[in-house]
NULONU-562803 format. One record per residue (C-alpha): residue in three letters; y, x, z. Coordinates in nm, 4 decimals. Layout:
<pts>
PT torkol yy xx zz
PT ALA Y X Z
...
</pts>
This chain:
<pts>
PT torkol yy xx zz
PT UNK 6.1299 -4.6756 15.9967
PT UNK 6.1548 -4.9419 16.2850
PT UNK 5.9903 -5.1712 16.0534
PT UNK 5.7236 -4.9396 15.9705
PT UNK 5.6586 -4.8562 16.3450
PT UNK 5.6532 -5.2384 16.4246
PT UNK 5.4155 -5.3131 16.1374
PT UNK 5.1840 -5.0201 16.2390
PT UNK 5.1876 -5.1399 16.5980
PT UNK 5.1024 -5.4974 16.4894
PT UNK 4.8124 -5.3732 16.2841
PT UNK 4.6729 -5.1819 16.5839
PT UNK 4.6889 -5.4929 16.7961
PT UNK 4.5150 -5.7023 16.5421
PT UNK 4.2371 -5.4443 16.5044
PT UNK 4.1772 -5.4139 16.8833
PT UNK 4.1735 -5.7937 16.8902
PT UNK 3.9046 -5.7936 16.6050
PT UNK 3.6865 -5.5370 16.7605
PT UNK 3.7022 -5.7268 17.0981
PT UNK 3.5813 -6.0467 16.9127
PT UNK 3.2916 -5.8671 16.7617
PT UNK 3.1280 -5.6423 17.0372
PT UNK 2.8345 -5.5570 16.7936
PT UNK 3.0618 -5.3791 16.5623
PT UNK 3.1469 -5.0190 16.6773
PT UNK 3.4720 -4.8211 16.6319
PT UNK 3.3151 -4.6034 16.3694
PT UNK 3.3496 -4.8750 16.1233
PT UNK 3.7356 -4.8546 16.1572
PT UNK 3.7685 -4.5386 15.9430
PT UNK 4.0820 -4.4995 15.7430
PT UNK 3.8858 -4.5532 15.4317
PT UNK 3.6484 -4.8364 15.5136
PT UNK 3.5878 -4.9359 15.1487
PT UNK 3.4887 -4.5853 15.0475
PT UNK 3.2720 -4.5699 15.3612
PT UNK 3.1089 -4.9134 15.2801
PT UNK 3.0267 -4.7901 14.9045
PT UNK 2.8902 -4.4605 15.0146
PT UNK 2.6705 -4.6089 15.2691
PT UNK 2.5397 -4.8842 15.0295
PT UNK 2.4735 -4.6418 14.7588
PT UNK 2.2826 -4.3785 14.9613
PT UNK 2.0663 -4.6498 15.1246
PT UNK 1.9951 -4.8164 14.7930
PT UNK 1.8887 -4.4878 14.6486
PT UNK 1.6712 -4.3925 14.9387
PT UNK 1.4982 -4.7288 14.9463
PT UNK 1.4549 -4.7313 14.5571
PT UNK 1.3051 -4.3783 14.5865
PT UNK 1.0798 -4.4808 14.8712
PT UNK 0.9667 -4.7965 14.7000
PT UNK 0.8852 -4.6020 14.3813
PT UNK 0.6870 -4.3554 14.5860
PT UNK 0.4962 -4.6267 14.7579
PT UNK 0.4252 -4.7997 14.4216
PT UNK 0.2963 -4.4636 14.2620
PT UNK 0.0826 -4.4032 14.5639
PT UNK -0.0565 -4.7560 14.5548
PT UNK -0.1446 -4.7135 14.1737
PT UNK -0.3087 -4.3721 14.2418
PT UNK -0.5117 -4.5343 14.5102
PT UNK -0.6236 -4.8232 14.2841
PT UNK -0.7113 -4.5873 14.0109
PT UNK -0.9120 -4.3685 14.2395
PT UNK -1.0882 -4.6686 14.3741
PT UNK -1.1697 -4.8009 14.0274
PT UNK -1.2987 -4.4367 13.9239
PT UNK -1.5211 -4.4356 14.2209
PT UNK -1.6699 -4.7740 14.1301
PT UNK -1.7264 -4.6832 13.7682
PT UNK -1.8656 -4.3310 13.8324
PT UNK -2.2391 -4.3641 13.8379
PT UNK -2.4133 -4.2637 14.1622
PT UNK -2.5657 -3.9263 14.1604
PT UNK -2.9514 -3.8910 14.1875
PT UNK -3.0594 -3.7388 14.4914
PT UNK -3.2489 -3.4030 14.4299
PT UNK -3.6185 -3.4939 14.3666
PT UNK -3.5378 -3.8590 14.3207
PT UNK -3.7321 -4.0102 14.0140
PT UNK -3.9219 -3.6833 13.9704
PT UNK -4.2374 -3.8433 14.1121
PT UNK -4.2211 -4.1252 13.8662
PT UNK -4.1701 -3.8928 13.5717
PT UNK -4.4422 -3.6805 13.6795
PT UNK -4.6848 -3.9869 13.7181
PT UNK -4.5862 -4.0901 13.3686
PT UNK -4.6433 -3.7479 13.2182
PT UNK -4.9641 -3.7161 13.4037
PT UNK -5.1046 -4.0491 13.2580
PT UNK -5.0011 -3.9373 12.8926
PT UNK -5.1722 -3.6182 12.9572
PT UNK -5.4807 -3.7685 13.0880
PT UNK -5.4861 -4.0287 12.8080
PT UNK -5.4442 -3.7434 12.5576
PT UNK -5.7146 -3.5409 12.7183
PT UNK -5.9624 -3.8385 12.7090
PT UNK -5.8872 -3.9115 12.3488
PT UNK -5.9494 -3.5431 12.2615
PT UNK -6.2817 -3.5442 12.4547
PT UNK -6.4050 -3.8481 12.2380
PT UNK -6.6445 -3.7277 11.9353
PT UNK -6.6284 -3.9481 11.6237
PT UNK -6.8701 -4.2291 11.6335
PT UNK -7.1549 -4.2206 11.3821
PT UNK -7.2173 -4.5449 11.1979
PT UNK -7.4950 -4.7663 11.3090
PT UNK -7.8186 -4.8020 11.1405
PT UNK -7.8600 -5.1707 11.0242
PT UNK -8.1562 -5.3707 10.8649
PT UNK -8.2669 -5.7217 10.7772
PT UNK -8.5998 -5.8882 10.7970
PT UNK -8.7591 -6.2113 10.6502
PT UNK -8.9625 -6.2506 10.9747
PT UNK -8.7232 -6.5191 11.0870
PT UNK -8.9783 -6.7718 11.2239
PT UNK -9.1732 -6.5128 11.4045
PT UNK -8.8818 -6.3595 11.5757
PT UNK -8.7519 -6.7039 11.6892
PT UNK -9.1060 -6.8158 11.8223
PT UNK -9.1410 -6.4909 12.0176
PT UNK -8.7938 -6.5016 12.1850
PT UNK -8.8316 -6.8797 12.2732
PT UNK -9.0894 -6.7591 12.5158
PT UNK -8.8433 -6.5058 12.6743
PT UNK -8.5785 -6.5885 12.9350
PT UNK -8.2190 -6.5891 12.8354
PT UNK -8.3013 -6.5033 12.4835
PT UNK -8.1922 -6.8232 12.3282
PT UNK -7.8435 -6.9465 12.3888
PT UNK -7.5800 -7.1831 12.2239
PT UNK -7.2437 -7.0213 12.1330
PT UNK -7.0046 -7.3166 12.1338
PT UNK -6.7467 -7.3674 11.8583
PT UNK -6.4427 -7.1402 11.9154
PT UNK -6.6165 -6.9128 12.1556
PT UNK -6.7131 -6.5693 12.1683
PT UNK -7.0084 -6.4243 12.3380
PT UNK -6.9959 -6.0464 12.4462
PT UNK -7.3063 -5.8511 12.5671
PT UNK -7.2275 -5.5454 12.7750
PT UNK -7.4941 -5.2830 12.7435
PT UNK -7.4347 -4.9738 12.9459
PT UNK -7.5730 -4.6448 12.8300
PT UNK -7.8794 -4.5168 13.0525
PT UNK -8.0035 -4.1636 13.0994
PT UNK -8.3675 -4.2657 13.0072
PT UNK -8.2742 -4.3763 12.6463
PT UNK -8.1153 -4.2303 12.3486
PT UNK -8.0003 -4.5412 12.1592
PT UNK -7.9480 -4.9104 12.1726
PT UNK -8.1268 -5.1573 11.9450
PT UNK -8.0467 -5.5222 11.8671
PT UNK -8.2055 -5.8086 11.6769
PT UNK -8.0764 -6.1763 11.6414
PT UNK -8.1094 -6.4826 11.4307
PT UNK -7.9405 -6.8357 11.4224
PT UNK -8.0403 -7.1816 11.3264
PT UNK -7.8885 -7.3409 11.0206
PT UNK -7.5621 -7.1424 11.0031
PT UNK -7.4157 -6.7851 11.0216
PT UNK -7.2317 -6.6167 11.2977
PT UNK -6.9847 -6.3330 11.3295
PT UNK -7.1180 -6.0022 11.4743
PT UNK -6.9576 -5.6627 11.5726
PT UNK -7.0040 -5.3764 11.8174
PT UNK -6.7500 -5.1722 12.0074
PT UNK -6.7922 -4.8901 12.2387
PT UNK -6.6090 -4.8537 12.5800
PT UNK -6.5771 -4.4927 12.6854
PT UNK -6.4936 -4.5775 13.0452
PT UNK -6.7307 -4.4393 13.3140
PT UNK -7.0440 -4.6554 13.3674
PT UNK -7.0400 -4.8224 13.7045
PT UNK -7.3395 -5.0573 13.6662
PT UNK -7.6581 -5.0327 13.4705
PT UNK -7.7059 -5.3924 13.4301
PT UNK -7.6792 -5.5760 13.0943
PT UNK -7.4367 -5.8577 13.1298
PT UNK -7.3158 -6.1515 12.9201
PT UNK -6.9588 -6.2851 12.9049
PT UNK -6.8808 -6.6053 12.6999
PT UNK -6.5191 -6.6941 12.6457
PT UNK -6.2872 -6.8707 12.4027
PT UNK -6.1216 -6.6463 12.1500
PT UNK -5.7806 -6.6568 12.3365
PT UNK -5.9584 -6.5590 12.6534
PT UNK -6.1450 -6.2799 12.4813
PT UNK -5.8189 -6.1226 12.3399
PT UNK -5.6769 -6.1378 12.7004
PT UNK -5.9868 -5.9595 12.8321
PT UNK -5.9467 -5.6809 12.5723
PT UNK -5.5671 -5.6336 12.6462
PT UNK -5.6600 -5.6115 13.0245
PT UNK -5.9098 -5.3187 12.8996
PT UNK -5.6010 -5.1576 12.7362
PT UNK -5.8178 -5.1723 12.4269
PT UNK -5.6892 -5.4719 12.2276
PT UNK -5.9067 -5.5427 11.9273
PT UNK -5.8068 -5.8311 11.7194
PT UNK -6.0736 -6.0497 11.5928
PT UNK -5.8982 -6.0537 11.2479
PT UNK -6.0579 -6.2322 10.9715
PT UNK -6.4269 -6.2646 11.0239
PT UNK -6.4828 -6.3042 10.6520
PT UNK -6.3216 -5.9562 10.5872
PT UNK -6.4073 -5.7713 10.9071
PT UNK -6.2111 -5.7178 11.2322
PT UNK -5.9366 -5.4587 11.2461
PT UNK -5.9377 -5.2103 11.5178
PT UNK -5.6493 -5.0714 11.6931
PT UNK -5.6898 -4.7015 11.8156
PT UNK -5.7145 -4.6691 12.2017
PT UNK -5.8063 -4.4091 12.4352
PT UNK -6.0974 -4.6200 12.5837
PT UNK -6.2447 -4.8411 12.3077
PT UNK -6.3811 -4.7362 11.9779
PT UNK -6.5250 -4.9598 11.6886
PT UNK -6.8982 -4.9004 11.5890
PT UNK -6.9351 -5.1960 11.3757
PT UNK -6.6446 -5.4406 11.2583
PT UNK -6.6877 -5.8133 11.3141
PT UNK -6.8265 -5.9748 11.0004
PT UNK -7.0018 -6.3137 10.9511
PT UNK -7.3820 -6.2300 10.9170
PT UNK -7.6386 -6.4417 10.7367
PT UNK -7.8544 -6.4573 11.0401
PT UNK -7.9701 -6.8208 10.9534
PT UNK -8.1425 -6.6687 10.6411
PT UNK -8.2942 -6.3468 10.7771
PT UNK -8.3120 -6.1416 11.1014
PT UNK -8.0175 -5.9081 11.1513
PT UNK -8.1065 -5.5873 11.3352
PT UNK -7.9925 -5.2228 11.3956
PT UNK -7.9514 -4.9436 11.6211
PT UNK -7.6978 -4.6795 11.7367
PT UNK -7.7333 -4.3572 11.9093
PT UNK -7.5423 -4.2861 12.2140
PT UNK -7.2151 -4.0961 12.1668
PT UNK -7.2027 -4.0344 12.5350
PT UNK -7.1646 -4.2197 12.8638
PT UNK -7.0097 -4.5705 12.8268
PT UNK -7.0826 -4.9308 12.7512
PT UNK -7.1556 -5.1060 12.4229
PT UNK -6.9910 -5.4523 12.3627
PT UNK -7.1940 -5.6632 12.1214
PT UNK -6.9887 -5.9495 12.0113
PT UNK -7.1327 -6.2804 11.8772
PT UNK -6.8309 -6.4564 11.7282
PT UNK -6.8113 -6.8161 11.6655
PT UNK -6.4252 -6.8411 11.6981
PT UNK -6.3912 -6.9378 11.3279
PT UNK -6.5929 -7.2603 11.3598
PT UNK -6.4032 -7.5622 11.4455
PT UNK -6.6945 -7.8149 11.4539
PT UNK -7.0251 -7.6352 11.4759
PT UNK -7.2050 -7.4856 11.7749
PT UNK -7.4540 -7.2031 11.6865
PT UNK -7.7985 -7.1600 11.8381
PT UNK -7.8601 -6.7890 11.8851
PT UNK -8.1893 -6.5994 11.9230
PT UNK -8.1197 -6.2448 12.0349
PT UNK -8.2647 -5.9397 12.2101
PT UNK -8.1204 -5.6027 12.2986
PT UNK -8.3317 -5.3191 12.4178
PT UNK -8.3131 -4.9371 12.4612
PT UNK -8.5114 -4.6730 12.2678
PT UNK -8.5751 -4.3048 12.3121
</pts>
């Protein structure tokens, strides 16, 4: 018994010396079961930290997924946004359809030939701007607007030595000028001009006639064919289908080497 008491007293003194040597350690750590205390404390802290870390990771993943979902989700269109563009497109289609519905079918032109080749050339030589040269690869287009005083357009033409392509189209666009104008261009420029008019008309094969492409503004009256205008006078007429502009095309785009001297006149008739 005395030995146990002495041992207990010695242990108490050693413990007091240890605590005095480490002032940062409190007396609460001197429980009778320090190992169990240490294990319980470490396990509870570890579980708590693990749980908190898992919750933080889960919240972080949810935040990332939510952010990605916001990025991938398409932005909603504000009420009325884009309606104006759709209305304009629908209005243009409706206007084009109405214009096309109002166009009556074109009657074929009246054409004729004459053997009075020399007489026509001699007469046209005395008139201004009635003799022109259509250069190789070029197309000459004569714009003839309709006028209230007349009912039809007439034409006559001839050439020296070689034939030339000829065709007629009618532009239903409202007339803005009553003047007859002439436009000479290369075949590529002519195609670009027709595309700008939203009425592309391919020249096609002048031997077989041009091919028209249906459009709301431009209609074909006479396809472009090579005419034996060096042999006989080529003439014709066409009744006005309504307000618009005739496009008389003298086509030398197929010729790689030869320029063509053209004698022509265009006039109105009641």
